[in-house]
C-alpha positions as CSV (number, residue, x, y, z in Angstrom):
1,M,-10.9,0.4,-14.4
2,R,-12.4,2.2,-11.3
3,F,-11.7,2.8,-7.7
4,D,-13.0,0.1,-5.3
5,G,-11.3,1.6,-2.3
6,Y,-9.9,5.0,-1.4
7,A,-8.2,6.1,1.8
8,G,-5.9,8.9,2.8
9,T,-5.2,12.0,5.0
10,I,-6.5,15.5,4.9
11,R,-4.7,18.2,6.8
12,G,-5.7,21.8,7.7
13,Q,-9.4,21.0,7.9
14,E,-11.8,20.5,10.8
15,F,-12.8,16.9,11.4
16,P,-16.6,17.4,11.4
17,Y,-16.5,19.6,8.3
18,V,-14.7,16.9,6.3
19,A,-17.4,14.3,7.3
20,E,-20.2,16.8,6.5
21,V,-18.8,17.5,3.0
22,L,-18.3,13.9,2.1
23,A,-21.8,12.9,3.4
24,G,-23.4,15.7,1.3
25,S,-21.4,14.8,-1.8
26,L,-22.3,11.1,-1.6
27,G,-25.9,11.6,-0.5
28,G,-25.2,9.7,2.7
29,V,-26.1,10.1,6.3
30,A,-23.4,11.0,8.9
31,G,-23.5,9.6,12.4
32,K,-21.2,8.8,15.3
33,G,-18.9,5.9,14.6
34,K,-16.9,3.5,16.7
35,A,-13.4,4.6,17.7
36,R,-10.7,2.9,15.6
37,K,-7.0,2.4,16.7
38,R,-5.5,5.9,17.1
39,Y,-8.7,7.7,16.0
40,G,-10.6,8.5,19.1
41,E,-13.4,10.3,17.3
42,V,-15.0,8.7,14.2
43,I,-17.9,9.7,12.0
44,D,-19.5,7.0,9.7
45,V,-21.2,8.0,6.5
46,D,-23.9,5.4,5.6
47,L,-25.2,5.2,2.1
48,A,-28.2,3.0,1.1
49,G,-27.7,0.8,4.1
50,H,-23.9,0.3,3.9
51,L,-20.9,2.1,5.2
52,A,-19.6,4.3,2.4
53,V,-16.7,6.0,4.3
54,W,-15.6,6.6,7.8
55,V,-13.7,9.7,8.9
56,G,-11.4,9.7,11.9
57,W,-9.5,12.4,13.7
58,D,-6.0,11.7,14.7
59,V,-5.6,13.7,18.0
60,A,-1.8,13.3,18.0
61,N,-1.2,15.3,14.8
62,G,-4.6,16.9,14.1
63,A,-4.9,15.1,10.7
64,V,-8.2,13.8,9.4
65,Y,-8.2,10.3,8.0
66,F,-10.8,8.9,5.6
67,E,-11.4,5.4,4.3
68,G,-14.0,4.1,1.9
69,K,-14.5,0.7,0.2
70,G,-16.9,-0.7,-2.3
71,D,-19.1,0.6,-5.1
72,S,-19.2,4.2,-3.7
73,S,-15.4,4.5,-3.7
74,A,-15.3,6.1,-7.2
75,D,-17.7,8.9,-6.0
76,L,-15.7,9.3,-2.8
77,A,-12.5,9.8,-4.8
78,R,-14.1,12.4,-7.0
79,A,-15.5,14.3,-3.9
80,V,-12.2,14.3,-2.0
81,R,-10.3,15.5,-5.1
82,V,-12.8,18.3,-5.7
83,Y,-13.1,19.6,-2.1
84,F,-9.8,18.6,-0.6
85,P,-7.3,18.6,-3.5
86,E,-4.3,18.7,-1.2
87,H,-5.1,15.3,0.4
88,T,-2.7,12.4,0.3
89,V,-3.5,8.8,-0.5
90,S,-2.4,5.9,1.7
91,R,-4.3,3.2,-0.1
92,A,-6.1,2.9,-3.4
93,D,-7.9,-0.2,-4.7
94,V,-8.5,-0.3,-8.4
95,C,-10.6,-3.0,-10.1
96,D,-12.2,-4.2,-13.3
97,D,-14.9,-6.8,-13.8
98,Y,-15.3,-9.5,-16.4
99,D,-18.4,-11.6,-16.9
100,E,-18.0,-14.5,-19.2
101,E,-17.4,-18.2,-18.9
102,G,-13.9,-19.0,-17.8
103,A,-13.1,-15.3,-16.9
104,F,-11.6,-16.3,-13.5
105,E,-9.1,-18.7,-15.0
106,K,-8.3,-16.3,-17.9
107,L,-7.5,-13.5,-15.5
108,I,-5.2,-15.7,-13.4
109,N,-3.4,-16.9,-16.5
110,L,-2.9,-13.4,-17.8
111,T,-1.5,-12.2,-14.5
112,R,0.8,-15.2,-14.2
113,A,2.1,-14.5,-17.8
114,H,3.0,-10.9,-17.1
115,K,3.9,-10.6,-13.4
116,G,7.4,-12.1,-13.8
117,P,9.0,-15.0,-11.8
118,R,10.1,-12.9,-8.8
119,V,6.4,-12.1,-7.9
120,K,4.8,-15.1,-6.3
121,G,1.1,-16.0,-6.6
122,A,-1.1,-18.5,-4.9
123,Y,-4.7,-19.3,-4.1
124,V,-5.9,-17.6,-0.9
125,H,-8.6,-19.2,1.3
126,L,-10.9,-16.6,2.6
127,S,-13.7,-18.9,3.5
128,D,-14.2,-22.5,4.7
129,D,-17.0,-22.9,2.2
130,P,-15.7,-23.4,-1.4
131,G,-19.1,-22.3,-2.7
132,D,-18.2,-18.7,-1.6
133,G,-15.8,-18.5,-4.6
134,K,-12.1,-18.7,-5.0
135,T,-9.4,-16.0,-4.7
136,W,-5.9,-16.0,-6.2
137,A,-3.4,-13.3,-5.2
138,A,0.0,-12.1,-6.4
139,G,2.5,-10.0,-4.5
140,V,2.8,-9.3,-0.8
141,R,-0.1,-7.8,1.2
142,G,0.9,-4.4,2.6
143,S,3.6,-3.8,-0.1
144,P,3.2,-1.0,-2.6
145,A,1.5,-3.3,-5.1
146,F,-0.7,-6.4,-4.4
147,T,-3.1,-8.0,-6.8
148,R,-6.0,-10.4,-6.4
149,V,-8.4,-12.2,-8.8
150,Y,-11.6,-13.6,-7.3
151,E,-14.9,-15.0,-8.3
152,A,-17.0,-12.0,-7.4
153,G,-20.3,-13.5,-8.6
154,K,-20.1,-16.3,-6.0
155,H,-19.8,-14.2,-3.0
156,P,-22.8,-14.8,-0.7
157,D,-24.0,-11.2,-0.9
158,R,-24.1,-11.4,-4.7
159,L,-25.7,-14.7,-5.4
160,H,-29.1,-13.1,-5.9
161,L,-27.6,-11.4,-9.0
162,C,-27.3,-14.8,-10.8
163,R,-23.9,-14.0,-12.3
164,P,-21.8,-17.2,-11.7
165,H,-19.1,-16.2,-14.2
166,W,-18.4,-12.8,-12.8
167,A,-14.7,-12.4,-11.9
168,R,-12.9,-9.3,-10.7
169,V,-9.2,-8.4,-10.9
170,E,-8.1,-5.8,-8.3
171,M,-4.9,-4.0,-7.4
172,E,-4.3,-2.8,-3.9
173,A,-1.8,0.1,-4.0
174,R,-0.1,1.4,-0.9
175,P,2.5,4.1,-1.5
176,H,5.1,4.2,1.3
177,T,6.5,7.6,0.9
178,P,5.1,11.2,1.1
179,A,6.0,11.8,-2.6
180,G,4.1,8.6,-3.6
181,K,1.1,9.5,-1.5
182,Q,0.9,12.9,-3.1
183,A,1.3,11.5,-6.6
184,M,-1.5,8.9,-6.1
185,A,-3.9,11.6,-5.1
186,R,-3.8,12.8,-8.7
187,M,-3.8,9.5,-10.6
188,K,-6.6,8.1,-12.6
189,P,-7.6,4.5,-11.7
190,L,-5.7,2.9,-14.6
191,E,-2.6,5.0,-13.9
192,V,-2.4,3.5,-10.4
193,W,-1.4,0.2,-12.0
194,G,1.7,2.0,-13.4
195,T,3.3,2.5,-10.0
196,A,4.9,-0.9,-9.9
197,A,6.8,-2.6,-12.8
198,W,4.9,-5.9,-12.7
199,T,1.4,-4.4,-12.2
200,H,2.2,-2.1,-15.1
201,R,2.8,-5.1,-17.4
202,V,-0.4,-6.8,-16.2
203,A,-2.6,-3.7,-16.7
204,E,-1.3,-3.1,-20.2
205,A,-2.1,-6.7,-21.1
206,L,-5.5,-6.4,-19.5
207,S,-6.5,-3.1,-21.1
208,G,-4.6,-3.3,-24.4
209,L,-3.6,0.3,-23.7
210,E,-0.3,2.1,-23.1
211,I,-0.2,3.1,-19.4
212,P,2.3,5.7,-18.0
213,R,4.9,4.2,-15.8
214,F,5.1,6.2,-12.6
215,L,8.5,5.9,-10.8
216,L,7.6,6.8,-7.2
217,E,10.2,7.7,-4.7
218,P,11.4,4.4,-3.2
219,R,10.9,3.6,0.5
220,P,13.9,4.2,2.7
221,T,16.2,1.2,2.7
222,S,17.1,-1.0,5.6
223,H,20.5,0.8,5.8
224,D,18.7,3.8,7.4
225,K,17.1,1.6,10.0
226,T,20.5,0.0,10.7
227,S,22.1,3.4,11.1
228,L,19.3,4.4,13.5
229,Y,19.8,1.2,15.5
230,L,23.6,1.8,15.8
231,A,23.2,5.4,16.8
232,R,20.7,4.6,19.5
233,T,22.4,1.5,20.8
234,F,25.9,2.9,21.0
235,H,25.1,6.5,21.7
236,R,27.2,6.7,24.8
237,H,30.1,4.8,23.3
238,F,30.2,7.2,20.3
239,E,30.2,10.2,22.6
240,E,33.1,8.8,24.7
241,W,34.9,7.9,21.5
242,K,34.6,11.4,20.1
243,A,35.7,12.9,23.5
244,D,38.9,10.7,23.4
245,L,39.8,11.2,19.7
246,G,38.6,14.8,19.2
247,S,36.4,14.6,16.1
248,W,34.2,12.5,13.9
249,E,36.9,12.5,11.2
250,C,39.3,10.8,13.7
251,I,36.6,8.3,14.6
252,G,36.3,7.5,10.8
253,R,40.1,6.9,10.5
254,E,40.0,4.8,13.7
255,I,37.3,2.6,12.2
256,E,39.1,2.2,8.9
257,Q,42.3,1.2,10.8
258,I,40.3,-1.4,12.8
259,W,38.8,-2.8,9.5
260,A,42.3,-3.0,7.9
261,E,43.8,-4.8,10.9
262,D,40.8,-7.2,11.0
263,E,41.1,-8.0,7.3
264,E,44.8,-8.6,7.7
265,T,44.2,-11.0,10.7
266,K,41.6,-12.9,8.7
267,R,43.9,-13.1,5.7
268,R,46.8,-14.5,7.8
269,W,44.4,-17.0,9.6
270,G,43.2,-18.2,6.2
271,T,46.7,-18.6,4.9
272,S,47.9,-20.6,7.9
273,Q,44.9,-22.9,7.7
274,S,45.5,-23.5,4.0
275,V,49.1,-24.5,4.7
276,D,48.0,-27.0,7.4
C-alpha cells in the first residue's frame, strides 16, 4: 500500500516557505498557480511535467493548505511529515496495484465479500468511452471512507505501458474531526484503511495482515445541528420566555408540562377514536 493522494493544513508557517520546502524535497519547480476557491494565492510545484502539489494560502485564517495526487504523493507525505510534523490531514488516498489476468474482477469480488450489506457498491461511469476502463466504487464520496477499484492499465495516459490487466484498489479517506485529522497525519498507508470498520475488513483480506483498528472521534451528530437551528430561529422567543418565567430551569419544567399535556391529549383522542 502507498499514498496516491495527500492533502492537509499547515499552521504557523509562511506560505512561500512551505512551497519552497516541498519543491526542494520533491525536486520540483515552484511557480505561481491559479487561485482556487478561498485560496487567493497559490503556488504550484511541477515535477517532470506534471503537477505534484499545489500550496494555497487561506487569507481568512492564515493557514497553509497543500494538496498532491499521483505517483509523487508518497514522497510528498514523507516531506510534510519531516518538515511540518504538526500538520493535519484532510484527505489521504491509499492504493495498491495488481497486474494479472482477472485482477479487476477479483478485487471487486473481494471488496463485495467483506464490505458488509450496509455499504453499497456500483459501477461508476467516468468516461463515455468503454475502452478507457471501468470503475467500481463502494461507499459514499465525501464520507470518511470511500473505495474504488478501476482498470488502471486501460486509462488513455497509460496505454503505452501495455499492461491491460493492471487494476488498482484505492481508499479515499476524509477524516471529519480535528482529532481524526491529527491522527491520520501519523498513520502509515495500510493503517489508513483501519479508520472505518468495513475498509478495515477489506484491507485485512487484501493484505493478509492484521491491521490496527483506529476508532476516530465521530463527527458531530445531527442533534447538534438541530439545536443550533432551534437556538437561532427562536432566539427572541427563548429570551422572552426566560424573562417571563425567570430561569432556564423554569423553561425546562414548562416544556415538560407541555409535553405531558400533549401526550395526554393524544392518548384521549386515540381512545375516543378506538371506541367509535
